[in-house]
C-alpha positions in Angstrom: -66.2 -14.8 -250.7 -65.8 -11.4 -248.9 -67.7 -8.7 -250.7 -68.8 -5.1 -250.0 -70.9 -2.4 -251.6 -70.4 1.4 -251.3 -73.6 3.4 -251.5 -76.6 2.5 -253.6 -75.7 1.3 -257.1 -78.7 1.0 -259.4 -79.9 -2.7 -258.9 -81.2 -2.8 -262.4 -77.7 -2.1 -263.8 -75.4 -3.7 -261.3 -75.4 -7.1 -259.6 -74.6 -6.8 -255.9 -73.7 -10.0 -254.0 -76.3 -10.9 -251.4 -73.7 -11.1 -248.7 -72.1 -7.7 -249.5 -71.7 -5.5 -246.5 -72.4 -1.8 -246.8 -69.4 0.5 -246.4 -70.7 3.9 -247.3 -70.3 6.7 -244.7 -73.8 7.9 -245.6 -75.5 4.8 -244.2 -75.8 4.8 -240.4 -74.6 1.5 -239.0 -72.6 0.6 -242.1 -69.1 -0.9 -241.8 -66.1 1.4 -242.5 -64.2 1.0 -245.8 -61.1 2.6 -244.3 -61.1 -0.1 -241.6 -61.2 -3.0 -244.0 -57.9 -4.8 -243.9 -55.7 -4.5 -246.9 -56.2 -7.2 -249.6 -59.2 -8.6 -247.7 -62.1 -8.4 -250.1 -62.9 -10.5 -253.2 -65.3 -8.0 -254.7 -66.5 -4.5 -254.2 -69.3 -2.5 -256.0 -69.1 1.3 -255.8 -71.7 3.9 -256.5 -69.0 6.5 -257.2 -69.5 9.9 -255.6 -69.7 13.0 -257.9 -66.8 15.0 -256.3 -63.5 14.3 -258.0 -61.3 14.2 -254.9 -63.8 12.2 -252.9 -64.3 9.8 -255.9 -60.6 9.1 -256.3 -60.3 8.6 -252.5 -63.1 6.0 -252.5 -61.7 4.2 -255.6 -58.2 4.1 -254.0 -59.6 2.8 -250.7 -61.5 0.1 -252.7 -58.4 -1.0 -254.5 -56.5 -1.0 -251.2 -59.1 -3.3 -249.6 -59.4 -5.7 -252.5 -57.2 -8.8 -252.9 -55.0 -8.9 -256.0 -57.3 -10.0 -258.8 -60.3 -8.9 -256.8 -63.2 -7.5 -258.8 -64.0 -3.8 -258.6 -67.2 -2.5 -260.2 -67.8 1.3 -260.2 -70.8 3.1 -261.6 -71.8 6.8 -261.8 -74.1 9.1 -263.9 -72.3 10.4 -267.0 -72.7 14.0 -265.8 -71.6 13.3 -262.2 -68.2 11.7 -262.7 -69.1 8.7 -264.8 -67.2 10.1 -267.8 -64.0 10.2 -265.7 -64.2 6.8 -264.1 -62.2 4.8 -266.7 -59.4 7.3 -266.8 -59.2 7.5 -263.0 -59.1 3.7 -262.6 -56.5 3.4 -265.4 -54.3 6.0 -263.5 -54.2 3.5 -260.6 -52.8 0.9 -263.0 -56.1 -1.0 -263.7 -57.1 -2.5 -267.0 -60.7 -1.3 -267.3 -63.8 -2.4 -269.3 -66.5 0.2 -269.7 -70.2 0.2 -270.6 -72.7 3.0 -271.2 -76.0 2.2 -269.5 -79.1 4.5 -269.1 -77.1 7.7 -268.7 -74.6 5.9 -266.5 -71.0 4.7 -267.0 -70.2 1.3 -265.6 -66.5 0.4 -265.2 -65.1 -3.0 -264.2 -61.6 -4.1 -263.5 -59.5 -6.5 -261.5 -57.2 -5.2 -258.8 -53.7 -5.2 -260.2 -50.9 -6.9 -258.2 -49.3 -3.5 -257.6 -51.7 -0.5 -258.0 -50.1 2.9 -258.3 -50.9 6.2 -256.6 -53.3 4.9 -253.9 -51.4 6.5 -251.1 -51.6 10.0 -252.7 -55.3 9.7 -253.5 -56.1 8.5 -250.0 -54.1 11.4 -248.5 -55.7 14.0 -250.7 -59.2 12.7 -249.9 -58.7 12.0 -246.2 -59.4 14.0 -243.1 -57.6 17.3 -243.1 -57.8 20.9 -242.0 -58.5 23.2 -245.0 -56.9 26.6 -244.4 -60.1 28.6 -245.4 -62.2 26.6 -243.0 -59.8 26.2 -240.1 -61.6 23.1 -238.9 -61.1 19.4 -239.4 -63.0 18.2 -242.4 -62.9 15.8 -245.4 -63.9 16.0 -249.1 -67.5 14.9 -249.5 -68.7 16.6 -246.4 -71.0 19.6 -246.8 -69.0 22.8 -247.5 -65.9 20.8 -246.7 -63.2 23.3 -247.4 -64.7 26.7 -246.8 -67.3 28.4 -244.5 -70.8 28.1 -245.8 -72.3 31.6 -246.1 -75.7 30.4 -244.9 -74.3 28.9 -241.8 -72.3 32.1 -241.2 -75.6 34.1 -241.4 -77.4 31.8 -239.0 -74.5 31.9 -236.5 -75.2 35.5 -235.9 -78.7 34.6 -234.7 -77.8 31.9 -232.2 -77.6 34.1 -229.1 -80.1 33.6 -226.3 -80.3 29.8 -226.6 -80.4 27.9 -223.3 -80.9 24.4 -222.0 -80.6 21.2 -224.1 -80.8 21.3 -227.9 -79.7 19.7 -231.1 -77.9 20.7 -234.3 -79.5 18.8 -237.1 -77.3 18.2 -240.1 -74.4 19.4 -238.1 -71.6 19.0 -240.7 -68.2 19.4 -239.1 -69.6 21.5 -236.2 -69.6 25.1 -237.4 -73.0 26.0 -235.9 -72.3 23.9 -232.7 -69.3 26.0 -231.9 -71.5 29.1 -231.9 -74.2 27.5 -229.9 -71.8 26.2 -227.2 -70.3 29.7 -226.8 -73.3 30.3 -224.5 -72.8 29.1 -220.9 -76.6 28.8 -220.7 -76.6 25.8 -223.1 -76.4 22.7 -221.0 -76.3 20.0 -223.7 -76.1 19.8 -227.5 -76.5 16.8 -229.7 -74.8 17.0 -233.1 -76.7 14.9 -235.7 -75.6 14.1 -239.2 -76.2 11.2 -241.6 -72.5 11.4 -242.7 -70.1 9.5 -240.6 -67.2 11.6 -241.9 -68.9 14.8 -240.6 -69.5 13.2 -237.2 -65.9 12.1 -237.0 -64.7 15.6 -237.9 -67.1 17.3 -235.5 -65.9 15.2 -232.6 -62.4 16.7 -233.2 -63.7 20.2 -233.7 -66.1 20.4 -230.8 -64.2 19.4 -227.8 -66.8 20.3 -225.2 -68.2 18.0 -222.5 -71.7 19.3 -223.2 -71.6 17.9 -226.8 -72.9 14.5 -227.9 -72.7 13.1 -231.4 -75.2 10.9 -233.3 -75.0 9.5 -236.9 -78.6 9.3 -238.0 -80.9 9.6 -241.0 -83.3 12.4 -239.9 -85.9 11.2 -242.4 -86.5 8.5 -239.8 -87.6 9.0 -236.2 -85.0 9.8 -233.7 -86.4 8.5 -230.4 -83.3 9.4 -228.4 -84.0 13.1 -229.0 -87.1 14.5 -227.2 -88.2 17.3 -225.0 -85.5 19.7 -226.4 -85.4 23.4 -225.6 -84.0 24.4 -229.0 -83.0 23.1 -232.4 -80.7 24.8 -234.9 -80.0 23.7 -238.5 -78.9 24.4 -242.0 -80.9 21.6 -243.5 -79.8 19.8 -246.7 -81.7 20.0 -249.9 -79.8 17.6 -252.1 -79.8 13.8 -251.9 -77.3 11.8 -254.1 -76.5 15.0 -256.0 -80.1 15.7 -256.9 -82.2 18.5 -255.5 -84.7 17.3 -253.0 -86.7 20.0 -251.3 -88.6 17.4 -249.2 -85.4 16.8 -247.2 -85.5 20.2 -245.5 -89.2 19.9 -244.9 -88.6 16.5 -243.3 -86.0 18.1 -241.0 -88.5 20.7 -239.9 -91.1 18.1 -239.0 -88.5 16.0 -237.2 -87.4 19.1 -235.2 -90.9 19.8 -234.2 -91.4 16.2 -233.0 -88.3 16.4 -230.7 -89.1 19.8 -229.1 -91.0 20.6 -225.9 -93.7 23.3 -225.7 -92.0 26.7 -225.6 -89.0 25.5 -227.5 -87.4 27.5 -230.4 -86.2 26.4 -233.9 -83.7 28.6 -235.8 -82.7 27.6 -239.3 -81.2 29.1 -242.5 -82.1 28.3 -246.1 -81.8 29.5 -249.6 -84.4 32.2 -250.2 -86.1 30.1 -252.9 -86.7 27.0 -250.7 -90.4 26.7 -249.6 -90.2 26.1 -245.9 -92.6 28.6 -244.6 -95.7 26.5 -245.2 -94.1 23.5 -243.4 -93.1 25.7 -240.5 -96.7 27.0 -240.2 -98.0 23.4 -240.2 -95.5 22.1 -237.6 -95.2 25.1 -235.3 -97.4 27.7 -233.6 -95.4 30.8 -234.6 -92.9 31.5 -237.3 -91.1 34.6 -238.5 -88.2 35.6 -240.7 -85.3 37.1 -238.7 -83.0 38.2 -241.6 -82.6 37.9 -245.4 -79.2 38.6 -247.0 -76.9 37.2 -249.7 -79.5 34.8 -251.1 -80.3 33.3 -247.7 -83.1 33.7 -245.1 -82.9 33.0 -241.3 -86.2 31.7 -239.9 -87.4 31.2 -236.4 -90.3 29.0 -235.2 -91.7 28.3 -231.8 -94.0 25.8 -230.1 -96.3 27.5 -227.5 
């Protein structure tokens, strides 16, 4: 039997086939759900994402990839889309059974012979160019349909960079475009855990100096070393939950990939406690600006 899993459903609540291949865009090296042939899977287990447009897109892609009669299991926390799962699957023509388990909603159904509305949901949640952003993006990517004010603040402090650097947590490439405006920058690696962000950034950043890498920066990145600079707007949510350790991990990873004399510039919400981590990982650190609930920080290795 051909089976797949999207994301990380709670193993205590959902049975995942041992041979299920991972198809989440947030797992580096995973297969791509969109590339699964239509009607090719016997079963699929989905940890449904919290965003409504993204969630319907994933459910529609799952139903497209399943064989008629194939088993779809979807689970989500009640307060992060779980209460809507049954209605959303029913709108695709599915007959749904539902359970309430440990603050989660678990829905199961068989793929109908002729599901309805898949094309519309896939189009709504697919790659597009939101007017307010003006760049290729996709629902589910960070700040997918509008400029992030923190990134805008940091962009004003990216002058003077030179040599080879990296944009950690690059999203769709907003900061990279500002960095590459300088002819003194010789190379820039855009890194993000989200395959959708990397795919969008490839389209937005058409510059021969740019390289692209899908990676989880909580793990070592041996391909990045001896850099002259790093820029970043680090994440502080994981799976919809706040995780301040993420940004701290990004700072430590940046320090490990930079040469002596290199500079780090980052933006963060004012309340995020990054100064202590910067002091541990770098020789010098200072605040460049504070505005609109954000702070721009600079750190150097000397």
